[in-house]
Structures are given as C-alpha cells and as structure tokens.
N, C-alpha and C positions, 0 to 999 in steps of 0.2 A: 319339684315334682309338677307335672302338668295337671291341668284341670280335669282331664279324663279320669285320673286316679281318684281325685276327690269326688267327682261325680259318681263314680262307682261306689265309693264309701257311703254316699247319701242314699243310694239304692239299698244298700245293706242295712243302714239305720232305719230306713222306712220299712223294710221287711221285718226287722226286729220289733218295731213299734206295732205294726199290724198283727204280728204273731202274739205280742203281749195283750193286745185288745181281744184277739180271738181267745187266748187263754183265760182272760178275765171272764168273758161271756160263758165259756165252757165250764169254768169252775163254778160260776153262779148257777148255771143250768143243771149240771150233773152232781155237784157237791164233792168232786174229787180234786185233790191238790195237783197242780201241774208240776210234775216232778222235773221236767226239763228246765223250767224257768226258776223254780223255787228250791229245789233240793240238789244236793251234791250227788256224786256218783255212788257213795256208800249209804245213801239214805233212800228209804222208800216210804210211801204213804202209810202203810200199815204199821210202821214203827213210831208214828206220831203219838205222843202222850194224850193230846187233846186236839183232835182234828178240827172240831168246830171253832175253837178259840184261835187256832192257827189260821184257819181260813178267814175268820173275821178280821184278824189283824193284817194278813198278807194281801187280801183282795184289793183294798184301796191302794196299796203300794204298787201292785201290778197294773191297776187302772192308770194311776198317775204316770208310771214309767211308760206305758203304752201310748198315752196321749202325748206326752212330751216328745217321745221318740218319733212318733208319726209326724207331729208338727215340724220337728227339726228336719226330718227326712224330706218333707214336702218343700220347706223353705230352702233347704240346701239344693234340692233338685232344680227349683226355680232359679236359684242363684247361678248354678253352673250350666244350665241348659236353656234358660229362657232369657233372663236379664239379670245383670249384676245388682244385688241388693246387699251390699257388704255389711252395713250396720245391722240390719235385721238378721242376717245370716250369723254374724258374730254373737249377737244376743241369744239367738236360738241355740247356737253351739255351746255357749257357756251354760245356759239353762239345762241343756241335755247332759253335759258332763256333771253338773251339780246333782241332778236327779239320778244319774247313773251311779255315782259314788254313794249317794244316800241310799239308793235301792240295794246296792251290794252290802253295805254295812247293816242296814235295817234287817234285811232277810237273813243275814248271817246271825244276827242277834236272835231272831225268831227261831232259827234252826237250833241254836244253842239252848234256848229255853224249852222248846217243845220236842226235841229229839234226844 
C-alpha cells in the first residue's frame, strides 16, 4: 500500500483522538456518559446502575485514549506528510494499539459491571 493510504489513516486516528478529548471535556462539564464512545448499541445512559461510579472510572480511560490517539495521529501525519520519523512513528503506533486494546477491554468490563 502506498503512503497516501496510511496518511489518511493518521487523519482518522487524529480525528478519533480529538473526539475522545472532546468527549472527556463534555462528560466532565455536563455529567453525561458519552454513549458513542463508551456504550454499545443496546445500552443507554439511563440503564446505568451507578452513573457517577461509571463516570469516575471511565473518564480517565477516555482521557488517556484521547491523548494517545491524538499524539499518534500527529506523529503519523508528520511522518507521512512532513518528514520520515520511522522510529518515533513505530513507537507511537505500538503505544496507540496497546492503549486501544486496553481501552476496549477496560470499557467492556465497566459496561458488564454497571449495566
């Protein structure tokens, strides 16, 4: 695959990271669970057994996911569109995938516990 495809992926990852940061700020500000990021299709905020405890445990995970995704998106964009920084890009990619997998597992456990 050519670099333009991977450059496009970096834009998507950056967008996901920025959305997660936005979701974190909005959750802190208005006290509502971001259903798009944290809940499945069949779950809604009103079904949560203890919304405050869920938010307390989920918010740091959303922040971490947002920061790591944003940083990886920026590093990857620089790598594909400005200058090659292969080692930093590889480290950022590994960190992103580790945090992504952890985020998915962690939030699934939270949903199981609170819904």
